[in-house]
KEKE-3310 file (N, C-alpha, C; in steps of 0.2 Angstrom, whole numbers, plus 5000, padded with zeros to 4 digits):
npx = (4935:4933:4926:4925:4935:4946:4945:4948:4961:4967:4964:4953:4939:4928:4914:4906:4896:4892:4898:4909:4921:4927:4926:4933:4946:4949:4950:4960:4971:4972:4975:4988:4996:4995:4998:5013:5023:5032:5044:5048:5046:5052:5065:5064:5062:5050:5036:5028:5011:4998:4984:4968:4964:4975:4983:4975:4975:4988:4991:4980:4977:4989:4995:5005:5014:5015:5019:5016:5007:5000:4996:4988:4979:4972:4966:4958:4948:4943:4937:4928:4920:4914:4906:4912:4918:4930:4945:4958:4975:4990:5007:5023:5038:5049:5067:5079:5093:5095:5089:5077:5062:5055:5052:5040:5025:5027:5020:5006:4991:4977:4961:4948:4931:4921:4908:4907:4921:4938:4949:4966:4972:4984:4991:5002:5016:5025:5039:5047:5039:5026:5009:4998:4985:4970:4972:4966:4963:4970:4978:4994:4991:4996:4996:4996:5002:5005:5018:5024:5023:5013:5010:5001:5006:5000:5003:4999:4990:4998:5001:5011:5017:5023:5034:5037:5051:5055:5068:5081:5086:5098:5104:5115:5124:5134:5129:5120:5110:5115:5122:5116:5104:5099:5099:5089:5075:5063:5055:5053:5041:5032:5025:5009:4995:4977:4972:4961:4966:4967:4969:4976:4985:4995:5002:5014:5023:5023:5029:5041:5048:5051:5060:5069:5087:5092:5082:5076:5070:5074:5088:5087:5082:5067:5057:5044:5035:5021:5020:5012:5017:5027:5039:5045:5059:5067:5080:5089:5101:5100:5092:5080:5072:5060:5054:5041:5042:5048:5053:5052:5049:5057:5062:5066:5079:5084:5097:5103:5114:5109:5113:5115:5108:5098:5088:5076:5070:5068:5060:5048:5045:5046:5039:5028:5029:5028:5038:5038:5048:5066:5074:5084:5093:5096:5106:5110:5121:5119:5107)
npy = (5001:4987:4971:4965:4972:4967:4954:4956:4959:4947:4940:4932:4923:4915:4908:4916:4916:4906:4902:4890:4876:4873:4886:4894:4888:4890:4904:4907:4900:4908:4920:4918:4916:4928:4938:4944:4938:4949:4960:4972:4986:4990:4991:5001:5012:5015:5014:5001:4999:4995:4996:4992:4999:5006:4994:4988:4997:4997:4983:4979:4991:4997:4986:4979:4968:4960:4957:4944:4950:4959:4952:4942:4949:4956:4946:4941:4950:4949:4936:4937:4946:4938:4930:4921:4913:4919:4920:4928:4923:4921:4917:4909:4910:4897:4897:4892:4893:4896:4885:4887:4894:4911:4922:4930:4931:4932:4932:4932:4922:4914:4907:4897:4893:4881:4872:4864:4861:4865:4876:4881:4895:4903:4915:4921:4917:4913:4910:4894:4887:4890:4886:4878:4876:4878:4871:4857:4858:4847:4835:4827:4821:4818:4830:4831:4842:4851:4858:4850:4839:4843:4846:4846:4846:4843:4848:4848:4860:4868:4871:4864:4868:4859:4855:4842:4839:4837:4829:4838:4844:4853:4864:4873:4871:4879:4891:4889:4887:4883:4867:4860:4865:4862:4848:4844:4834:4835:4850:4861:4874:4884:4888:4889:4895:4892:4904:4918:4932:4950:4963:4974:4969:4965:4976:4981:4971:4973:4985:4983:4973:4979:4989:4986:4983:4970:4963:4950:4954:4967:4964:4957:4958:4952:4943:4933:4922:4912:4900:4891:4878:4879:4890:4906:4915:4930:4934:4947:4948:4936:4925:4912:4899:4887:4871:4861:4844:4839:4827:4810:4812:4823:4840:4853:4864:4880:4892:4909:4923:4940:4954:4972:4980:4971:4970:4978:4975:4961:4960:4966:4958:4944:4944:4952:4965:4981:4995:5011:5018:5019:5003:4995:4981:4969:4957:4951:4939:4935:4929)
npz = (5092:5084:5080:5067:5061:5067:5063:5050:5051:5054:5044:5045:5039:5043:5051:5066:5075:5084:5099:5100:5101:5089:5082:5091:5090:5077:5075:5084:5078:5066:5072:5078:5066:5059:5067:5074:5087:5097:5103:5099:5101:5112:5107:5098:5104:5109:5120:5128:5130:5142:5141:5133:5122:5116:5113:5104:5094:5090:5086:5078:5069:5066:5062:5069:5080:5096:5114:5126:5135:5128:5116:5122:5130:5121:5113:5123:5124:5111:5112:5123:5117:5108:5116:5124:5140:5148:5158:5165:5168:5178:5174:5177:5169:5164:5166:5157:5157:5171:5177:5183:5190:5190:5204:5204:5194:5176:5164:5154:5152:5145:5152:5146:5149:5142:5137:5148:5150:5153:5145:5140:5133:5124:5115:5115:5118:5108:5097:5097:5106:5105:5107:5095:5095:5106:5122:5131:5149:5157:5167:5164:5152:5135:5122:5107:5094:5079:5081:5090:5105:5117:5135:5151:5168:5184:5201:5217:5215:5207:5190:5177:5162:5148:5134:5122:5113:5096:5086:5078:5062:5058:5047:5046:5059:5066:5069:5078:5094:5111:5114:5125:5126:5113:5114:5122:5127:5133:5137:5150:5151:5157:5173:5181:5191:5195:5199:5197:5188:5187:5174:5179:5188:5181:5177:5184:5181:5167:5165:5172:5164:5152:5155:5165:5167:5167:5161:5151:5139:5137:5135:5123:5106:5099:5088:5081:5071:5067:5054:5040:5041:5050:5059:5060:5066:5073:5081:5088:5076:5071:5060:5061:5053:5054:5049:5053:5058:5047:5041:5045:5059:5062:5064:5052:5052:5048:5049:5048:5049:5048:5038:5043:5034:5029:5038:5040:5028:5029:5041:5035:5024:5029:5041:5039:5045:5049:5053:5062:5068:5070:5071:5083:5083:5096:5105:5118:5126:5138:5140)
capx = (4937:4927:4928:4926:4942:4951:4945:4951:4968:4970:4961:4948:4932:4924:4908:4908:4889:4891:4905:4911:4928:4930:4927:4938:4952:4951:4952:4967:4976:4973:4979:4996:4999:4995:5001:5019:5025:5038:5046:5053:5044:5058:5071:5063:5061:5042:5033:5023:5005:4994:4977:4966:4963:4982:4985:4971:4977:4995:4991:4975:4977:4996:4998:5011:5013:5016:5021:5011:5001:4997:4992:4982:4974:4968:4962:4953:4943:4939:4933:4923:4915:4910:4902:4916:4919:4937:4948:4966:4979:4997:5012:5030:5041:5055:5073:5083:5100:5096:5085:5073:5056:5055:5048:5034:5023:5029:5017:4999:4988:4969:4958:4941:4927:4917:4904:4909:4928:4942:4955:4971:4973:4990:4993:5008:5022:5029:5045:5046:5035:5019:5004:4994:4977:4968:4973:4961:4966:4970:4985:4997:4989:5000:4991:5000:5000:5010:5024:5027:5018:5012:5006:5001:5007:4997:5005:4997:4987:5002:5001:5017:5017:5029:5034:5042:5054:5057:5075:5081:5091:5101:5108:5121:5124:5139:5126:5114:5111:5120:5121:5112:5097:5097:5098:5083:5070:5057:5057:5048:5039:5030:5020:5004:4989:4971:4969:4960:4969:4965:4974:4979:4990:5001:5005:5021:5027:5024:5034:5048:5051:5053:5064:5075:5093:5093:5076:5078:5067:5079:5094:5087:5076:5064:5051:5042:5028:5020:5018:5007:5020:5033:5040:5051:5061:5072:5083:5095:5102:5099:5085:5079:5066:5059:5049:5040:5041:5050:5054:5054:5048:5062:5061:5071:5080:5089:5099:5108:5115:5108:5117:5111:5104:5093:5084:5070:5066:5066:5054:5043:5043:5045:5035:5023:5029:5030:5040:5038:5054:5072:5075:5091:5093:5101:5106:5115:5122:5118:5102)
capy = (4994:4983:4964:4964:4975:4963:4948:4958:4959:4941:4936:4927:4924:4910:4911:4917:4917:4902:4901:4883:4875:4874:4893:4897:4886:4893:4911:4906:4899:4914:4925:4917:4916:4934:4943:4942:4939:4953:4965:4977:4992:4992:4992:5006:5018:5015:5011:4996:5001:4989:4997:4988:5003:5007:4988:4987:5002:4995:4977:4979:4996:4998:4979:4977:4962:4961:4951:4940:4954:4963:4947:4938:4954:4958:4940:4940:4955:4946:4930:4940:4950:4933:4926:4915:4914:4920:4922:4930:4919:4923:4911:4911:4907:4894:4900:4886:4895:4895:4879:4889:4899:4917:4922:4933:4929:4937:4929:4932:4918:4914:4901:4898:4888:4880:4866:4860:4859:4871:4876:4886:4899:4907:4917:4926:4914:4914:4906:4887:4884:4892:4881:4880:4875:4878:4865:4856:4858:4840:4834:4821:4818:4821:4833:4832:4847:4851:4860:4845:4836:4848:4843:4849:4842:4847:4846:4853:4866:4871:4867:4864:4867:4856:4853:4837:4842:4832:4830:4844:4844:4860:4865:4876:4871:4883:4897:4887:4888:4879:4860:4858:4867:4858:4841:4843:4830:4839:4857:4865:4881:4889:4886:4894:4892:4894:4910:4923:4939:4956:4966:4978:4965:4964:4983:4981:4966:4976:4990:4980:4969:4983:4994:4983:4982:4963:4960:4947:4958:4973:4962:4953:4960:4946:4943:4927:4922:4905:4899:4885:4872:4880:4896:4911:4919:4934:4936:4951:4948:4929:4923:4905:4896:4880:4867:4856:4837:4839:4820:4805:4815:4828:4847:4856:4871:4884:4898:4913:4930:4945:4961:4977:4982:4966:4969:4981:4971:4954:4961:4967:4952:4938:4944:4957:4969:4988:4999:5018:5021:5015:4997:4993:4975:4968:4950:4950:4932:4933:4924)
capz = (5092:5080:5079:5060:5059:5070:5059:5043:5052:5055:5038:5047:5036:5045:5055:5073:5078:5089:5103:5101:5101:5082:5080:5095:5088:5070:5076:5087:5073:5062:5076:5078:5060:5057:5072:5077:5094:5096:5108:5095:5103:5117:5103:5093:5108:5111:5127:5128:5135:5144:5140:5128:5116:5113:5110:5098:5088:5088:5083:5073:5064:5064:5059:5073:5084:5103:5118:5129:5138:5122:5112:5125:5132:5114:5112:5128:5122:5106:5114:5127:5113:5105:5121:5128:5147:5148:5164:5164:5173:5178:5174:5178:5163:5165:5163:5157:5159:5178:5179:5189:5188:5194:5210:5202:5187:5171:5158:5154:5148:5146:5153:5144:5151:5137:5137:5154:5150:5153:5140:5141:5127:5124:5109:5116:5120:5102:5096:5095:5111:5104:5105:5089:5097:5113:5125:5137:5155:5160:5169:5163:5145:5130:5118:5101:5089:5074:5083:5095:5110:5123:5140:5157:5174:5190:5207:5223:5213:5202:5184:5174:5155:5145:5127:5120:5107:5091:5084:5073:5057:5057:5041:5048:5066:5069:5071:5082:5101:5114:5113:5130:5124:5107:5115:5127:5125:5136:5140:5154:5147:5162:5178:5183:5195:5192:5202:5192:5188:5184:5170:5184:5192:5176:5176:5187:5177:5160:5166:5174:5158:5147:5158:5169:5164:5167:5158:5144:5134:5136:5132:5117:5102:5097:5084:5079:5067:5065:5047:5039:5043:5055:5062:5058:5072:5072:5088:5086:5069:5069:5057:5061:5050:5056:5046:5058:5056:5040:5039:5051:5066:5063:5061:5048:5054:5044:5053:5045:5052:5044:5038:5045:5029:5028:5044:5038:5022:5032:5045:5031:5020:5032:5046:5038:5051:5047:5059:5061:5070:5069:5075:5084:5086:5102:5107:5124:5127:5145:5140)
cpx = (4931:4930:4929:4933:4947:4951:4948:4959:4971:4967:4957:4941:4927:4918:4910:4901:4889:4898:4906:4918:4931:4931:4933:4945:4954:4953:4959:4972:4977:4977:4986:4999:4999:4998:5007:5020:5032:5038:5050:5051:5050:5064:5070:5061:5054:5041:5028:5017:5001:4987:4975:4966:4970:4984:4981:4973:4984:4994:4986:4976:4984:4999:5005:5010:5014:5018:5015:5005:4997:4993:4986:4977:4969:4963:4957:4947:4939:4935:4927:4917:4911:4906:4905:4917:4927:4940:4956:4969:4986:5002:5019:5034:5048:5061:5078:5091:5101:5093:5081:5067:5057:5051:5041:5032:5025:5026:5010:4996:4981:4967:4951:4937:4922:4914:4907:4917:4932:4948:4959:4972:4979:4993:4999:5014:5027:5035:5043:5041:5028:5015:5001:4987:4976:4969:4969:4965:4965:4977:4987:4995:4993:4994:4995:4997:5006:5017:5028:5021:5018:5009:5006:5002:5004:5000:5003:4994:4992:5002:5007:5015:5023:5028:5039:5044:5055:5065:5075:5087:5093:5105:5115:5122:5129:5135:5120:5115:5115:5118:5116:5105:5094:5095:5092:5078:5063:5059:5051:5047:5037:5026:5015:4999:4983:4968:4968:4964:4966:4971:4979:4985:4996:5005:5013:5025:5028:5029:5041:5051:5053:5058:5070:5081:5094:5087:5078:5075:5071:5085:5093:5081:5073:5058:5050:5036:5027:5018:5013:5011:5026:5033:5045:5052:5067:5074:5089:5095:5102:5092:5085:5072:5066:5053:5047:5039:5042:5051:5055:5054:5054:5061:5067:5072:5086:5091:5104:5108:5113:5112:5112:5106:5098:5087:5077:5066:5064:5060:5048:5040:5042:5040:5029:5023:5032:5032:5040:5044:5060:5073:5082:5091:5098:5100:5112:5115:5121:5112:5102)
cpy = (4990:4976:4962:4967:4970:4956:4950:4957:4953:4936:4931:4928:4919:4913:4912:4918:4912:4901:4894:4882:4876:4881:4896:4895:4889:4900:4911:4905:4904:4919:4924:4917:4923:4939:4941:4942:4943:4958:4971:4984:4995:4994:4997:5013:5020:5012:5006:4997:4994:4990:4994:4993:5004:5000:4986:4991:4999:4989:4977:4984:4997:4992:4977:4970:4964:4956:4948:4945:4958:4958:4944:4943:4955:4952:4939:4944:4952:4940:4932:4943:4944:4929:4921:4918:4913:4923:4923:4926:4922:4917:4914:4906:4904:4897:4895:4887:4895:4889:4881:4893:4905:4917:4925:4931:4934:4935:4929:4927:4917:4907:4902:4892:4887:4873:4861:4858:4866:4870:4882:4888:4903:4909:4921:4923:4915:4909:4899:4884:4887:4887:4883:4879:4876:4871:4863:4855:4852:4839:4827:4817:4822:4824:4835:4837:4847:4853:4854:4842:4840:4844:4847:4844:4846:4844:4851:4860:4870:4867:4869:4863:4865:4855:4847:4839:4836:4834:4835:4842:4851:4860:4868:4877:4876:4889:4895:4889:4883:4872:4857:4860:4863:4851:4839:4839:4833:4845:4860:4872:4886:4885:4891:4890:4895:4900:4915:4929:4944:4959:4971:4975:4964:4971:4983:4977:4969:4981:4988:4977:4973:4989:4991:4981:4974:4959:4956:4951:4964:4970:4958:4956:4953:4947:4936:4927:4914:4905:4893:4879:4873:4887:4900:4915:4924:4937:4940:4951:4941:4927:4915:4904:4889:4877:4861:4849:4836:4832:4816:4808:4820:4835:4849:4863:4874:4891:4902:4920:4935:4951:4966:4980:4977:4966:4972:4977:4964:4955:4962:4961:4945:4938:4949:4963:4976:4992:5006:5021:5016:5009:4996:4986:4974:4960:4949:4942:4930:4928:4920)
cpz = (5089:5079:5072:5058:5062:5065:5052:5045:5052:5049:5040:5043:5038:5049:5062:5077:5084:5093:5105:5100:5094:5080:5084:5092:5081:5071:5079:5082:5068:5065:5076:5072:5056:5061:5075:5084:5094:5102:5105:5097:5108:5113:5098:5097:5109:5117:5125:5133:5136:5144:5133:5121:5112:5110:5104:5092:5086:5084:5077:5067:5062:5061:5063:5076:5092:5107:5122:5132:5133:5118:5116:5128:5126:5113:5117:5127:5116:5108:5119:5123:5109:5109:5124:5135:5148:5155:5162:5170:5172:5178:5175:5173:5165:5162:5163:5159:5167:5181:5184:5186:5192:5200:5209:5195:5182:5164:5159:5150:5149:5148:5150:5146:5145:5137:5142:5155:5151:5148:5141:5134:5128:5117:5109:5119:5114:5102:5095:5101:5111:5103:5099:5090:5104:5116:5131:5143:5159:5161:5167:5156:5140:5125:5111:5096:5084:5076:5088:5100:5116:5129:5147:5163:5180:5196:5212:5220:5208:5196:5180:5166:5152:5137:5126:5113:5102:5089:5079:5068:5055:5052:5042:5056:5070:5072:5076:5089:5104:5114:5119:5129:5118:5109:5120:5124:5127:5139:5144:5151:5153:5167:5179:5188:5192:5195:5197:5193:5185:5180:5174:5187:5187:5175:5178:5183:5170:5160:5167:5167:5153:5149:5162:5165:5163:5164:5152:5138:5132:5133:5125:5113:5099:5093:5081:5076:5065:5058:5046:5041:5048:5058:5059:5065:5070:5079:5087:5079:5066:5066:5057:5057:5051:5052:5050:5055:5048:5037:5045:5058:5067:5060:5057:5050:5050:5048:5048:5049:5046:5044:5040:5040:5027:5033:5042:5033:5025:5036:5041:5027:5023:5038:5045:5043:5049:5054:5058:5063:5069:5074:5076:5087:5092:5103:5112:5126:5134:5145:5133)
residu = (MET:ASP:ILE:LYS:GLU:TYR:PHE:ALA:ARG:ILE:SER:TYR:GLN:GLY:SER:TYR:ASN:LYS:PRO:ASP:LEU:ALA:THR:MET:SER:ASP:ILE:PHE:GLN:HIS:HIS:ILE:ARG:ALA:ILE:PRO:TYR:GLU:ASN:LEU:SER:ILE:HIS:CYS:GLY:GLU:ARG:ILE:GLU:LEU:ASP:LEU:GLU:PRO:ILE:TYR:ASN:LYS:ILE:VAL:ARG:LYS:LYS:ARG:GLY:GLY:TRP:CYS:MET:GLU:ASN:ASN:TYR:LEU:LEU:SER:TRP:VAL:LEU:LYS:THR:LEU:GLY:TYR:ASP:VAL:THR:LEU:LEU:GLY:ALA:LYS:VAL:TYR:VAL:PRO:GLU:ARG:ASP:ALA:TYR:PRO:ASP:GLU:PHE:ASN:HIS:LEU:LEU:LEU:ARG:VAL:GLU:LEU:ASP:GLY:LYS:SER:TYR:ILE:MET:ASP:ALA:GLY:PHE:GLY:MET:ALA:TYR:GLN:MET:TRP:GLN:PRO:MET:GLU:LEU:ILE:SER:GLY:THR:ASP:GLN:PRO:GLN:THR:PRO:GLY:VAL:PHE:ARG:PHE:GLN:GLU:GLU:ASN:GLY:ILE:TRP:TYR:PHE:GLU:LYS:VAL:ARG:ARG:LYS:GLN:TRP:VAL:LEU:ASN:PRO:SER:THR:SER:THR:SER:PRO:ASN:VAL:GLU:ASN:GLU:VAL:CYS:ARG:ARG:VAL:TYR:LEU:PHE:THR:LEU:GLN:PRO:ARG:ASP:ILE:GLU:GLU:PHE:ARG:GLY:CYS:ASN:ASP:HIS:LEU:GLN:SER:ALA:PRO:ASN:SER:LYS:PHE:VAL:LEU:LYS:SER:MET:CYS:SER:LEU:GLN:THR:ALA:ASP:GLY:ILE:ARG:GLU:LEU:VAL:GLY:TRP:LYS:LEU:THR:GLU:ILE:LYS:TYR:ASN:TYR:ARG:ASP:ASN:MET:ASP:HIS:VAL:GLU:ILE:ARG:MET:LEU:ALA:GLU:GLU:GLU:LEU:GLU:LYS:THR:LEU:ARG:GLU:LYS:PHE:SER:LEU:PRO:LEU:ASP:LYS:LYS:PHE:VAL:PRO:VAL:ASP:ASN:LYS:LEU:PHE)
# end
């Protein structure tokens, strides 16, 4: 495992001698634009490992992506290697279909202490709710970024992460998501506490999410990659391309359904994602 090999993977050519906010932000943005958020291992007959060396080999050497526990565990190694003070945190991801949070945490994110301030780093949420910059851990303050306005709300030691959505101009709305989701103004994303976690505490979650019959990750194949001005997503056979703030505070959304023979080419050309095994897309409408 070599930090220079990781930097080559994310095409980062900046300096990294000083652990400051500008360097951390630059590395973070290169990471999310080079490494897809994806759960395709589940749908290629592969097991998702939670040890650092297999994650490094998968993402850095095989040029794959990963889900939150892979992306953020790898990023924690990178930041610690560069001298940052990093803590693992556990979060519970909001389920809009049920208007509820799960009982157990199911998401890994990072807290970084830097120059007397705390920042949240999350390179593994993906889709349209992926932050593009480290966020200062302060409650009730809007933090505008290119994807939208993010903010934290703290109540009795519990931190809620939210995103304010822009309006969307959908070219072909017949293939879009439900009107209730599209018309939301503010979306709850997840909640978390500041209790430090060890990677061992995520092993049960990592196993459950890739094997339980009712797991969203078993019921849907997902891949997303942040771009210079938006995001690309492939859920099942549905390819969505979003250009943020296309005009007048409105996102431009284009959706199309792919044919079976387009999948491999799309993953390779749109997501720079090579697969060793046969990929079987899934999109169960329960979620």
